[in-house]
N, C-alpha and C positions, 0 to 999 in steps of 0.2 A: 371111463368118463360118462356122465349121464347127459341126457338131453334136458336142458333147463327150459322152463317156460315162465319167464319173468315179464311183467308188464305193469304199467302204472296208468293212472287216469290221463296223463298227458298223451298217452299213446292212442287214445280213443278218437275216432272221427264219427261224424253223424251221417247217417244215410238220408234222413230228412232233416231239414233245418230245425223243425220243432220237436223232433223225436229225441228220445234218450240215446245215449251212446250206442253206436251200431257195430263198432269193430275194435277189438283189442289189438293194437299194433305193437310189435316188438317182441316176438317170441323167439327163443333161441333155436337154432337149426339143429339138424341131426348131429350127434356126436358119434365117434367111432364105435362105442359100445353103450349098452344100457338102454333104459326106457325113460320116457318123459316123467319128470317130477315137477311139482309146483314149486316155484321159488317165491321169495318175499316180494311184495309188490311195491306200491307207489311211494313217492317221496313228496307228494303234494297233499294239501288238506282235502279231506273228504268233501264231496259235493254238499253244499249248504253249511259247512262248518265255518266258524268265524276265523278271520285271519289270526295266525299265531297259535291255533290249536295244534294238537299232535298230528303227525302225518297219518295218512290213511292207512288202515290195516291192509294186510295182504289181500289182493284181489283173488277170489277163488277161481280155479280153472274153469268152473261152470259158466263164468262170465264170457268165456271165449265164444264169439258168435259162430253159428252153425256153418256159415260159408267158409270160415277160416279153419276151425277145428284145431286139433293138436298135430304137431309134427309126427309123422309116422315113426313108430318104434322099430327102426331097422338097425341091425347090427352087422358087423363084418361076417359073423357066422351065418347070416342069412343069405350071403351073396355067393352066387355060382361063379363069379368072375371078378377079377380086379384088373382095371385098366389104368395104365399110367400115361399121362400126357403132360405137356407144359401149359397149354391153353385149352380149356374146355368152353365151348360155346353152346348154349342151350337154346335151340330154336332156329330153324332154317327159313326165317322170313326176311323181310327187307333189310333189317339191321343185322340180324345174326349171320346171314349168309355173307354179307359184305365183311363183317368183323372176322369171320373165319378165313375169308380170302386173304385179308391183309395180315392176319397173324401168321398164316402159313407162308405167305410171300416174304415175310420178314425172317423166315427160317425156323420158327417155333414149331414143335410137334403139336399139331392142332387136331382136336377131336370135336366134330360138330354132330350133335344129336338132335333128332326131331321126333316128336311124339307120333306123327302120322306117317303115311307112306310117301308123302311129298310135302315140301315146305310151300309157303305161300309166295315166295319169291319177291320180286321187286314190282312196285306199283307201276302200271303202264300208263295211266292217264296223265300223271304229272309228277316229276321230281323237281323240287325247287332248289335253285342255286342263285348265287350272286357272282358275276364275273366269269361265267363259263365261256368256253370257246364258241359255243353256239350264240351266246349273247354278244360276244365281241363281233362275230360275223354279221349279226343283225344290227349292229350299231347301238345296242342297248347298254346303257351305262347307269347302274344303280349305285347310289351313294350308300355304303354299308352302314354308316351311322344313321342315316335317315330311315332306312328300312328297319334297322334294329330298334330304334326308338319308337317307330310306329307300331311294330308288332308287340313289343313289350307293354305298351300302354294298354293293350286289350286286356292284359292280366292284372292291371292295377299294381304293377311291379311285384306281383307274387311270383312271376317267372324270373328266372335268372338272366339278367342282361349279359352276364359273362358267357352263358351257354349260347345265347343268340349271336354274340360276337364270334364265338367259335364256328358256328354254322356259316356266318357271312364270310369269314376269313378262309374257310377250307372247303366250302361246298363246291366251288368251281373245280378243284382238284378231283373231288369224288365223282362229280358228274362227268368230267372229261374222261376219267378212267372207265366209267360205265359206258360212255359213248364209244370209246375205243374198242370195247368188247362186243358191242351189240349193234351199233349203227351200220346199216348196210348188209347185215347178215340175214339170210333167208327172208328177204323182202321186208325186214324190219328197218324202220327209219325212226330216228329221234328228231322230233320237231320242237322248236321253241315257240311258245305263244308270245309273240312280241306285239301284236296288235291290241292296243288298249283304247278305251273310249276317247274320241277326239275332244269331247267336252269334259270339263272338270266334274269330278264326282265328290259327293260328301265324304265318302270313305275311299282312301287311296287304293288304287289298283296297281299291282306290281307284275311286271313281265318276267316271272320267275319259273314258270312251269315248262319242263321238258317232258314231252309225251312220247311214248313208244307205240307206234302203229305199224300195221302191215300195209305195205304199198301195193295193195291188190285190188284197188277200186271198190272195195266193200266198206261197209260202215257197221258200227255196233260192236259191243264188247265180244260177242261170240265169234265174230268173223274178222274183225279188224284189229283186235288188241294184239300188241306185240309182247305181252307178258310171258307167253310160252317161250318165245325166243330168248328174251332177256334172262329168264330163270335158267334155261338150259345153258346159256353161255357163261353166266356167272358161276353156276354149279360146276360146269366143266373146268373152268379156270381154277377153282378150288381143288378139284380132284387131280388136276395136272401137277399140283405141287407134291414133291416126293414125301413130305412129312405130314400130309393131310389124310384124315380119315372121316368118313361120313357114315353115320348109322341112323337109318330111319327106324320107325316103330320102336323107338327107345325114349321112354318118358321120364322126365324129372320127377323124383319123389320128394327129395329134400336135399338141402345143402349139408355138407359136413364141416363142422368147426372143431378146431383144436385150440383151446383157449379162446382168444378173441379173433382168431384168424380162420377164414374160410379156406379149406384146403382141397375141396372137391365136392362131389355130390354122389348121392345114392340115386340110381335110376332103375327102371324096370323094363323088361321086355315080355313078350308072350301075354299081353294084356294084363300086366301086373303080376304074373305068376312067377317070374324069375327076376331076381335082383342082381345088380352089379354095383360095385364100388368103382368110382372114377376119381383118381388122384390127379389134381391139376397143380403142378409145381409152381406155375407163375400166376395163375388166377382163373377164376370162373366168370364168364360173361353171360349174364341172363338176358334173354331176348325172346320171350315167349308170346309177345303180342298183346299184352293187356288182358282184359277179362270180358270183352264185349259179348262173347258167346257162352258165358256161364250164367244161366238165368238166376240162380240163387244169389250169386255174388253181385251181379248187376242190379237186381231189384233191391238188395239190401243196401248197397252203397250209393245207388243212384235213384232212390225211391221217388224223390221229388221230381227229378228230371223225367222219370219214366211216366209220370202223369201226363206229359205232353208228347208221348210217343205212341205211334201205332205199330211200329215194327223195329226190328234190329237186323241190319244187313251188314255184317262186319267184313266188307270187302271179300266175301267168300271165305273169310278167315275163320273156319271152324276150329282152327288151332287155338284161338284166343280164349283160353279157358281159365286164365288167372293163376296157373300153377307157379309161374315164375314169381309173381308178386307175393303169393302166399309163402313160398319158400324163403324169400328175402325177409318177410316179416318174422317168420320163425327164427331166422338167423339174427334178429335184433335190429333190422332196418325199420325205418318209418316211411310212410307214404304221404303224399299231398293230402292236406285236410279237406280241400274243396272238391266235390265230385265234378268231373268235367268229361264231356264226350264230344266227339265230332258228330254233329247233328245236322242233317239236311232237311229242308222244308218240302220234301217231295212225296211224302206218304199220302196216298189217296185212299179214301174210305167210301163206303156206301153212305147215303144220307142217314140211315138209321144207326150207324156205328158211332162210338165214342172212343177216344184214345185212353191209354192207361194200362193196357195189358199187352205190351209189345211182343212178348214171346208166344202169345196165344191168339193173335188176331189174324183175320184174313184181310190183307191190305195189298195195295198195288204201288207201283212206282210211276210217278208222273213227272217227266223231265221238265215240262213247261212250267211247273208250279213255281219255280224260282224266278221266273220273269216278273218284273215289278208292276204287275197289274194291281188294281184295287183289291184289297183284302179286308174283309169285315168279320166281326164276331157274331155270335148268335143273337146279340142285341141289335145288330144292324149297324154298329158303329165301326168306323175305321180304327185300326189298331195302332199303327206307327208308320214311319217312312218305309215303304215297301222296297226301296232301293238300298238295302242295308245287308250286312252279313247274314248268312243263312239262318242262324238261330236267334237273331235279335228279335224278330217278330214273335217267336215262341216265348221268349222271356217276357216280352211286353204283354202278351196275352195272359200269361199266368198271373199278372198283377192287375189285370183290368177286367177280365170277363168271368162269367159264371161257368164257362165251358172251355176246355183246352183245345178244341178244334176251331178252325177258321174257314172262311169261304173265299175262294178266288173267283173274281168276277171279270169277264171280258166280253167284247162284242165281236161282230163279224169283221171288224177292221184289224183283228189281231195279226194277220200276216205282215202288214206294214209296221205294226207296233214292235214286233219282236226284232225286226231288222234294225229299227231305230234304237232300241234299248241297248244293244251291244253289251250284253253281259259277258263276263270272262270266266275262265276256268271251265269246270265240267258243266256249268249251267248253260253254256253257249248252245244255241240251236242252229246257228247259221255258220257254215264253213266258208272261209275266205282266206285271203293272203294274210299270213301271220297268225293263223289259228292252228290248234292242234287237237281239237276234240275228236275222239274216235267214234262218237255217236251223234254227230250233228244232224238231227233228223231233217232240218230245213223245213220250208213251208209245206211241201208235199207230204213229207213223212210225218210231220206234226199233225197235219189235217187227218191223216189216216189213223193216228193214235187217238185223236179226239173222237173221231167217229166210232172207233172200237170201244172206247170208254163210255160213250153215250149208249151203245148197245148193251154194255154190261150194267148200266144203271149207276155208274160212278160219276159221270158228268151229266148234268141236266142242260138240255138245249131247249130254249123257250122263245116264244114270240114277244113276251112281255116280261118286265122286271118283276111284276107282281107274281107271275108264275114261279119265278126263281125263288122269291121269298117263301111262297107257299110250299114249294118242294122240300125246302130244308128247315122250315119252321123258324125262319129268321123274322125278327120284329119288322113287319112290313113298313109301317109308317116311318120308323127311324131309318131303315134301309133306303127307302126311296129318297129321303132327304139327304142321306149321305151321298148317294149317287149324284144327285143334283148339285150338291156342293163340290164334289170331285170334278164334275164336268166344268164347273166354273173355274176351278184351278187350271184345268187344261186350256180353257179359252183365254185366260189371263196369262198363261205360261208362268204361273206363280203359285206355288203350294204354300199358302200362308198358315196351314195347319201343322205340317211336319217338315216342310222344306225340302221335299223331293226335287231332284234335278228336273228342270223343265223338259229335257229330251226323254225323260222316263215317265212323264205323265201321258195318259191316254184318255180318250173320251169313251163313254159307254152310252151310245145313242142309237146305234144301228142294229136292228134285229137281223138274224137271231142272236139272242144273248146266251151266254154260257156261264156255268158255275160248277164248282166241285167243292167237296169237303176235304180238308187237308189236315195233316198233323205231322209231327216230326218223325224222322227215322234215324236211328243211331248207326253209325258206321264203325266207330272205334271208341274205346275208352282212352282217356288221355291223362287221368290222374294216376300217377305211378309212384315208384320208390324215389325218394329224394336222393339226388346225386350232386356231386361237385363237378368241376371242370375236368377232372381226371376220370369221370364216370364211375367213381367209387360210390357205393351205397352208403348212406349216412344213417347214424343212429339218432336217438332222441336229443343228443347234445350237438348235432350237426358235425359229429366226428366220423371220419371214414372207417368203414369196416374193412380191415385188411383182407385182400384176396377176393373181394366181391365187387363186381362191376355190373352195371345195369344200363341197357340202351333200349331204343325203340319205345313202343307203347307201354312197356313195363316200367320205364323211367319217368320221373316227374321233374318238378321245378321248371317246367316249360310252358304250361298253360294254366289258366284259371278261369273256369266258368264258360269259356267259349273257345272256338277254334277260328283263328284269323284267316278265313278262306280266301280273302282277296289277294293273298300271296300264294298263287296256285302251286300246289305241290310242297307246301311248307313242311308238312309232317313227314312225307316220304323223303324229302331233302334232308331233314334232320336225321332220319333213320340211316340213310346211306352215308352221310357225312360222319356221324358219330360212330357208325360201324367201322368206317375206315380208321378214324382216329383211335378208337378204343382197341381194335384188334392190333394195330401197329404198336400202340403204347404197351399193352400187356405183354406182347411178344418180346419186347426189348427190356423187360424188367430183369 
């Protein structure tokens, strides 16, 4: 049987909205024998042809974009080993590790493979759930229908409401299991962030995040994160199952199809020098983490978004190199049309830098940047309501300004401001009852960070606002007028320009004044392979591909253009919940 490479114009997505097609989606996966051959192409009119004209001619294989390439021509004869299992899970990250656990706990012979010498494990900062034991203990009661409708509306209904309903209905079970394994082990504690702003916000905040921290009196990811403990516990639980096997340094090459069914995968070891065939009698679960750390793929598929980025920090997830998505595309699956990333507004640059080359720039991380202080563009104009989800300002700026960087402005009263603002999730700077941030610098810690960034030249500290404008090349006249108008909103406690909540307004009158140049930083890609509620990969007709399941950041149908960050831990919660459901389901086929 040969490896077929068929695709049509409907399989293409755009990397930039104005560019020509950037990716041919829907190539057949590896077959047991043979080499790739081109198959006939599309069933739609050629670009520019009148309706009713003949279908497009076959698309030549040369149209396959460089980031995707052809499926590798591996045969059984190339393999040094054949491995048989019932469930193959590819990727030992947040979703894959959980899926492997539940498949093995259901009694299926389960093989988990990971490209690197360790998986990325479970997110420590927040795992989102509805109705967990921790929420019940804190008196938190979230209406599943309210939160699902709120979150899906961010996607303009391009996300699947059915998938959100699955998360809301089953996330408590998944998080309770996670807590049973990890809470109280080796100083690790799982805390719920239940403290929400006392005053109403324009964008609904949800007490969903369950964070893992070490109860050691320290702060910061390096010393206070519980991720090491949670990974070790969940990995150990998997390995304790008699039918479980874990292979590190084993990389997915491509999926194996027999007819229309995925029956396994070709993988490699020894840095690609040795191949093995893995047969999966019940199914293959792909969970390789998206493609945030694949520069070629990222810049091709997210070219427009990248113009507003100064860096990519994929949760330390060097593993997220897109191989799972590519393998699914070769196997005939399709992915989300719209490029989407989890983007934070905390990338700090020097005054002379511009965003747009996120894999090549010297940038920093400025936690305080998310606080809803006045933010202006290079023209000196305010951009939008600063009290909005992380990437909303980035999107607004792209449609308004000549430059994709913005400037954060605050004065010496900032300590009282940040306490009053009460932001949630990982943006929080102040630790208190009902919070769970592992790195809440507080006033003292934030002051030290500001001082250090002033020394580095990334924050400008000045006695006058005119000096601020001069330091960054901001239009001075417009900037001064903007600050005066903004101070008026604070005095009146009424933002008549963008409607920001009164408690998140601040005045800019008391020297010294501070400013920094900011841009977006991407943490994960969120456009993935389209799936149904059984986590089956879908083809161009929304029909499931037998034997192929996709979860985590490799999967799609869940976001569109933005990440709803005001439900803390939403993405990690999806990963854990769908890992549980998918592993259990495939094991019981």
